[in-house]
PyMOL Python script that loads the backbone (N, CA, C, O; Angstrom):
from pymol import cmd

cmd.read_pdbstr("""\
ATOM      1  N   UNK A   1     135.188  77.757  59.508  1.00  0.00           N
ATOM      2  CA  UNK A   1     134.842  77.093  60.768  1.00  0.00           C
ATOM      3  C   UNK A   1     134.996  78.065  61.937  1.00  0.00           C
ATOM      4  O   UNK A   1     134.231  78.012  62.900  1.00  0.00           O
ATOM      5  N   UNK A   2     135.987  78.949  61.849  1.00  0.00           N
ATOM      6  CA  UNK A   2     136.190  79.890  62.952  1.00  0.00           C
ATOM      7  C   UNK A   2     134.983  80.804  63.124  1.00  0.00           C
ATOM      8  O   UNK A   2     134.589  81.124  64.245  1.00  0.00           O
ATOM      9  N   UNK A   3     134.398  81.223  61.996  1.00  0.00           N
ATOM     10  CA  UNK A   3     133.256  82.127  62.094  1.00  0.00           C
ATOM     11  C   UNK A   3     132.103  81.462  62.834  1.00  0.00           C
ATOM     12  O   UNK A   3     131.467  82.084  63.685  1.00  0.00           O
ATOM     13  N   UNK A   4     131.833  80.199  62.513  1.00  0.00           N
ATOM     14  CA  UNK A   4     130.725  79.509  63.184  1.00  0.00           C
ATOM     15  C   UNK A   4     131.010  79.376  64.680  1.00  0.00           C
ATOM     16  O   UNK A   4     130.103  79.517  65.500  1.00  0.00           O
ATOM     17  N   UNK A   5     132.266  79.106  65.036  1.00  0.00           N
ATOM     18  CA  UNK A   5     132.606  79.028  66.459  1.00  0.00           C
ATOM     19  C   UNK A   5     132.379  80.370  67.137  1.00  0.00           C
ATOM     20  O   UNK A   5     131.914  80.434  68.275  1.00  0.00           O
ATOM     21  N   UNK A   6     132.713  81.442  66.422  1.00  0.00           N
ATOM     22  CA  UNK A   6     132.521  82.774  66.994  1.00  0.00           C
ATOM     23  C   UNK A   6     131.043  83.030  67.249  1.00  0.00           C
ATOM     24  O   UNK A   6     130.669  83.583  68.283  1.00  0.00           O
ATOM     25  N   UNK A   7     130.197  82.620  66.288  1.00  0.00           N
ATOM     26  CA  UNK A   7     128.752  82.805  66.459  1.00  0.00           C
ATOM     27  C   UNK A   7     128.263  82.025  67.672  1.00  0.00           C
ATOM     28  O   UNK A   7     127.462  82.526  68.462  1.00  0.00           O
ATOM     29  N   UNK A   8     128.752  80.795  67.814  1.00  0.00           N
ATOM     30  CA  UNK A   8     128.345  79.975  68.965  1.00  0.00           C
ATOM     31  C   UNK A   8     128.773  80.648  70.261  1.00  0.00           C
ATOM     32  O   UNK A   8     128.005  80.695  71.222  1.00  0.00           O
ATOM     33  N   UNK A   9     129.993  81.169  70.292  1.00  0.00           N
ATOM     34  CA  UNK A   9     130.476  81.832  71.504  1.00  0.00           C
ATOM     35  C   UNK A   9     129.603  83.028  71.850  1.00  0.00           C
ATOM     36  O   UNK A   9     129.269  83.248  73.015  1.00  0.00           O
ATOM     37  N   UNK A  10     129.232  83.805  70.827  1.00  0.00           N
ATOM     38  CA  UNK A  10     128.391  84.981  71.074  1.00  0.00           C
ATOM     39  C   UNK A  10     127.038  84.551  71.628  1.00  0.00           C
ATOM     40  O   UNK A  10     126.526  85.165  72.564  1.00  0.00           O
ATOM     41  N   UNK A  11     126.458  83.503  71.056  1.00  0.00           N
ATOM     42  CA  UNK A  11     125.154  83.034  71.530  1.00  0.00           C
ATOM     43  C   UNK A  11     125.245  82.535  72.967  1.00  0.00           C
ATOM     44  O   UNK A  11     124.362  82.809  73.780  1.00  0.00           O
ATOM     45  N   UNK A  12     126.310  81.804  73.279  1.00  0.00           N
ATOM     46  CA  UNK A  12     126.483  81.307  74.646  1.00  0.00           C
ATOM     47  C   UNK A  12     126.634  82.481  75.608  1.00  0.00           C
ATOM     48  O   UNK A  12     126.045  82.479  76.689  1.00  0.00           O
ATOM     49  N   UNK A  13     127.412  83.474  75.222  1.00  0.00           N
ATOM     50  CA  UNK A  13     127.605  84.635  76.087  1.00  0.00           C
ATOM     51  C   UNK A  13     126.284  85.361  76.309  1.00  0.00           C
ATOM     52  O   UNK A  13     125.982  85.782  77.426  1.00  0.00           O
ATOM     53  N   UNK A  14     125.498  85.507  75.241  1.00  0.00           N
ATOM     54  CA  UNK A  14     124.215  86.197  75.385  1.00  0.00           C
ATOM     55  C   UNK A  14     123.292  85.437  76.321  1.00  0.00           C
ATOM     56  O   UNK A  14     122.660  86.037  77.190  1.00  0.00           O
ATOM     57  N   UNK A  15     123.209  84.124  76.155  1.00  0.00           N
ATOM     58  CA  UNK A  15     122.328  83.337  77.021  1.00  0.00           C
ATOM     59  C   UNK A  15     122.810  83.405  78.468  1.00  0.00           C
ATOM     60  O   UNK A  15     121.994  83.425  79.389  1.00  0.00           O
ATOM     61  N   UNK A  16     124.119  83.441  78.674  1.00  0.00           N
ATOM     62  CA  UNK A  16     124.644  83.560  80.032  1.00  0.00           C
ATOM     63  C   UNK A  16     124.235  84.894  80.638  1.00  0.00           C
ATOM     64  O   UNK A  16     123.865  84.961  81.810  1.00  0.00           O
ATOM     65  N   UNK A  17     124.301  85.957  79.837  1.00  0.00           N
ATOM     66  CA  UNK A  17     123.888  87.273  80.328  1.00  0.00           C
ATOM     67  C   UNK A  17     122.414  87.252  80.689  1.00  0.00           C
ATOM     68  O   UNK A  17     122.020  87.787  81.725  1.00  0.00           O
ATOM     69  N   UNK A  18     121.591  86.635  79.839  1.00  0.00           N
ATOM     70  CA  UNK A  18     120.160  86.565  80.129  1.00  0.00           C
ATOM     71  C   UNK A  18     119.913  85.779  81.418  1.00  0.00           C
ATOM     72  O   UNK A  18     119.069  86.157  82.230  1.00  0.00           O
ATOM     73  N   UNK A  19     120.654  84.685  81.599  1.00  0.00           N
ATOM     74  CA  UNK A  19     120.483  83.876  82.808  1.00  0.00           C
ATOM     75  C   UNK A  19     120.838  84.684  84.051  1.00  0.00           C
ATOM     76  O   UNK A  19     120.100  84.673  85.036  1.00  0.00           O
ATOM     77  N   UNK A  20     121.974  85.388  84.002  1.00  0.00           N
ATOM     78  CA  UNK A  20     122.379  86.156  85.175  1.00  0.00           C
ATOM     79  C   UNK A  20     121.391  87.284  85.440  1.00  0.00           C
ATOM     80  O   UNK A  20     121.071  87.571  86.593  1.00  0.00           O
ATOM     81  N   UNK A  21     120.901  87.930  84.373  1.00  0.00           N
ATOM     82  CA  UNK A  21     119.910  88.983  84.574  1.00  0.00           C
ATOM     83  C   UNK A  21     118.654  88.416  85.213  1.00  0.00           C
ATOM     84  O   UNK A  21     118.063  89.040  86.095  1.00  0.00           O
ATOM     85  N   UNK A  22     118.242  87.221  84.766  1.00  0.00           N
ATOM     86  CA  UNK A  22     117.042  86.603  85.325  1.00  0.00           C
ATOM     87  C   UNK A  22     117.202  86.302  86.806  1.00  0.00           C
ATOM     88  O   UNK A  22     116.298  86.571  87.596  1.00  0.00           O
ATOM     89  N   UNK A  23     118.355  85.742  87.190  1.00  0.00           N
ATOM     90  CA  UNK A  23     118.555  85.407  88.596  1.00  0.00           C
ATOM     91  C   UNK A  23     118.649  86.677  89.429  1.00  0.00           C
ATOM     92  O   UNK A  23     118.129  86.726  90.544  1.00  0.00           O
ATOM     93  N   UNK A  24     119.306  87.707  88.899  1.00  0.00           N
ATOM     94  CA  UNK A  24     119.388  88.974  89.629  1.00  0.00           C
ATOM     95  C   UNK A  24     117.991  89.543  89.821  1.00  0.00           C
ATOM     96  O   UNK A  24     117.663  90.040  90.898  1.00  0.00           O
ATOM     97  N   UNK A  25     117.164  89.473  88.773  1.00  0.00           N
ATOM     98  CA  UNK A  25     115.794  89.967  88.888  1.00  0.00           C
ATOM     99  C   UNK A  25     115.014  89.199  89.935  1.00  0.00           C
ATOM    100  O   UNK A  25     114.243  89.791  90.690  1.00  0.00           O
ATOM    101  N   UNK A  26     115.204  87.886  89.993  1.00  0.00           N
ATOM    102  CA  UNK A  26     114.507  87.076  90.990  1.00  0.00           C
ATOM    103  C   UNK A  26     114.974  87.447  92.393  1.00  0.00           C
ATOM    104  O   UNK A  26     114.163  87.537  93.315  1.00  0.00           O
ATOM    105  N   UNK A  27     116.271  87.662  92.556  1.00  0.00           N
ATOM    106  CA  UNK A  27     116.788  88.043  93.864  1.00  0.00           C
ATOM    107  C   UNK A  27     116.213  89.387  94.289  1.00  0.00           C
ATOM    108  O   UNK A  27     115.825  89.559  95.445  1.00  0.00           O
ATOM    109  N   UNK A  28     116.155  90.347  93.357  1.00  0.00           N
ATOM    110  CA  UNK A  28     115.605  91.654  93.688  1.00  0.00           C
ATOM    111  C   UNK A  28     114.129  91.542  94.041  1.00  0.00           C
ATOM    112  O   UNK A  28     113.659  92.212  94.961  1.00  0.00           O
ATOM    113  N   UNK A  29     113.388  90.697  93.315  1.00  0.00           N
ATOM    114  CA  UNK A  29     111.969  90.508  93.611  1.00  0.00           C
ATOM    115  C   UNK A  29     111.796  89.890  94.995  1.00  0.00           C
ATOM    116  O   UNK A  29     110.923  90.305  95.757  1.00  0.00           O
ATOM    117  N   UNK A  30     112.623  88.901  95.323  1.00  0.00           N
ATOM    118  CA  UNK A  30     112.538  88.273  96.644  1.00  0.00           C
ATOM    119  C   UNK A  30     112.875  89.281  97.730  1.00  0.00           C
ATOM    120  O   UNK A  30     112.235  89.307  98.781  1.00  0.00           O
ATOM    121  N   UNK A  31     113.881  90.112  97.473  1.00  0.00           N
ATOM    122  CA  UNK A  31     114.267  91.124  98.452  1.00  0.00           C
ATOM    123  C   UNK A  31     113.131  92.125  98.646  1.00  0.00           C
ATOM    124  O   UNK A  31     112.838  92.539  99.768  1.00  0.00           O
ATOM    125  N   UNK A  32     112.497  92.508  97.536  1.00  0.00           N
ATOM    126  CA  UNK A  32     111.367  93.434  97.635  1.00  0.00           C
ATOM    127  C   UNK A  32     110.224  92.823  98.424  1.00  0.00           C
ATOM    128  O   UNK A  32     109.594  93.505  99.233  1.00  0.00           O
ATOM    129  N   UNK A  33     109.946  91.534  98.197  1.00  0.00           N
ATOM    130  CA  UNK A  33     108.881  90.860  98.943  1.00  0.00           C
ATOM    131  C   UNK A  33     109.225  90.808 100.427  1.00  0.00           C
ATOM    132  O   UNK A  33     108.351  90.996 101.273  1.00  0.00           O
ATOM    133  N   UNK A  34     110.488  90.556 100.746  1.00  0.00           N
ATOM    134  CA  UNK A  34     110.906  90.520 102.147  1.00  0.00           C
ATOM    135  C   UNK A  34     110.742  91.898 102.776  1.00  0.00           C
ATOM    136  O   UNK A  34     110.304  92.009 103.921  1.00  0.00           O
ATOM    137  N   UNK A  35     111.092  92.951 102.034  1.00  0.00           N
ATOM    138  CA  UNK A  35     110.914  94.309 102.551  1.00  0.00           C
ATOM    139  C   UNK A  35     109.441  94.591 102.807  1.00  0.00           C
ATOM    140  O   UNK A  35     109.088  95.187 103.825  1.00  0.00           O
ATOM    141  N   UNK A  36     108.572  94.161 101.875  1.00  0.00           N
ATOM    142  CA  UNK A  36     107.138  94.357 102.065  1.00  0.00           C
ATOM    143  C   UNK A  36     106.665  93.633 103.319  1.00  0.00           C
ATOM    144  O   UNK A  36     105.898  94.188 104.105  1.00  0.00           O
ATOM    145  N   UNK A  37     107.113  92.410 103.509  1.00  0.00           N
ATOM    146  CA  UNK A  37     106.706  91.641 104.687  1.00  0.00           C
ATOM    147  C   UNK A  37     107.175  92.332 105.961  1.00  0.00           C
ATOM    148  O   UNK A  37     106.434  92.391 106.943  1.00  0.00           O
ATOM    149  N   UNK A  38     108.390  92.850 105.953  1.00  0.00           N
ATOM    150  CA  UNK A  38     108.917  93.532 107.139  1.00  0.00           C
ATOM    151  C   UNK A  38     108.120  94.795 107.433  1.00  0.00           C
ATOM    152  O   UNK A  38     107.774  95.055 108.585  1.00  0.00           O
ATOM    153  N   UNK A  39     107.826  95.582 106.401  1.00  0.00           N
ATOM    154  CA  UNK A  39     107.073  96.814 106.621  1.00  0.00           C
ATOM    155  C   UNK A  39     105.655  96.487 107.074  1.00  0.00           C
ATOM    156  O   UNK A  39     105.095  97.199 107.908  1.00  0.00           O
ATOM    157  N   UNK A  40     105.064  95.416 106.535  1.00  0.00           N
ATOM    158  CA  UNK A  40     103.725  95.009 106.973  1.00  0.00           C
ATOM    159  C   UNK A  40     103.766  94.584 108.436  1.00  0.00           C
ATOM    160  O   UNK A  40     102.845  94.889 109.194  1.00  0.00           O
ATOM    161  N   UNK A  41     104.819  93.887 108.837  1.00  0.00           N
ATOM    162  CA  UNK A  41     104.951  93.477 110.233  1.00  0.00           C
ATOM    163  C   UNK A  41     105.084  94.708 111.124  1.00  0.00           C
ATOM    164  O   UNK A  41     104.525  94.742 112.221  1.00  0.00           O
ATOM    165  N   UNK A  42     105.818  95.716 110.664  1.00  0.00           N
ATOM    166  CA  UNK A  42     105.956  96.944 111.438  1.00  0.00           C
ATOM    167  C   UNK A  42     104.603  97.631 111.587  1.00  0.00           C
ATOM    168  O   UNK A  42     104.274  98.128 112.664  1.00  0.00           O
ATOM    169  N   UNK A  43     103.815  97.660 110.508  1.00  0.00           N
ATOM    170  CA  UNK A  43     102.520  98.338 110.551  1.00  0.00           C
ATOM    171  C   UNK A  43     101.570  97.642 111.519  1.00  0.00           C
ATOM    172  O   UNK A  43     100.807  98.301 112.225  1.00  0.00           O
ATOM    173  N   UNK A  44     101.617  96.323 111.553  1.00  0.00           N
ATOM    174  CA  UNK A  44     100.697  95.573 112.413  1.00  0.00           C
ATOM    175  C   UNK A  44     101.275  95.378 113.806  1.00  0.00           C
ATOM    176  O   UNK A  44     100.693  94.660 114.619  1.00  0.00           O
ATOM    177  N   UNK A  45     102.394  95.995 114.093  1.00  0.00           N
ATOM    178  CA  UNK A  45     102.987  95.873 115.413  1.00  0.00           C
ATOM    179  C   UNK A  45     103.707  94.555 115.615  1.00  0.00           C
ATOM    180  O   UNK A  45     103.919  94.136 116.752  1.00  0.00           O
ATOM    181  N   UNK A  46     104.089  93.891 114.524  1.00  0.00           N
ATOM    182  CA  UNK A  46     104.837  92.650 114.635  1.00  0.00           C
ATOM    183  C   UNK A  46     103.977  91.481 115.063  1.00  0.00           C
ATOM    184  O   UNK A  46     104.493  90.515 115.625  1.00  0.00           O
ATOM    185  N   UNK A  47     102.678  91.541 114.812  1.00  0.00           N
ATOM    186  CA  UNK A  47     101.798  90.438 115.197  1.00  0.00           C
ATOM    187  C   UNK A  47     101.759  89.335 114.151  1.00  0.00           C
ATOM    188  O   UNK A  47     101.141  88.295 114.373  1.00  0.00           O
ATOM    189  N   UNK A  48     102.426  89.555 112.991  1.00  0.00           N
ATOM    190  CA  UNK A  48     102.479  88.503 111.985  1.00  0.00           C
ATOM    191  C   UNK A  48     103.429  87.426 112.487  1.00  0.00           C
ATOM    192  O   UNK A  48     103.642  86.424 111.805  1.00  0.00           O
TER     193      UNK A  48
END
""", "prot")
cmd.dss("prot")
cmd.show_as("cartoon", "prot")
cmd.util.cbc("prot")
cmd.orient("prot")
């Protein structure tokens, strides 16, 4: 029974890592989009 619990723990840990990586990736993508918007505003003289 202990072995099966260990497998479950490993799977839960892996899914948690995937979830955190996904959210970090989304945050980085949003930050990149914000940077693009800011640079575009600078190029157009802030008329956006």
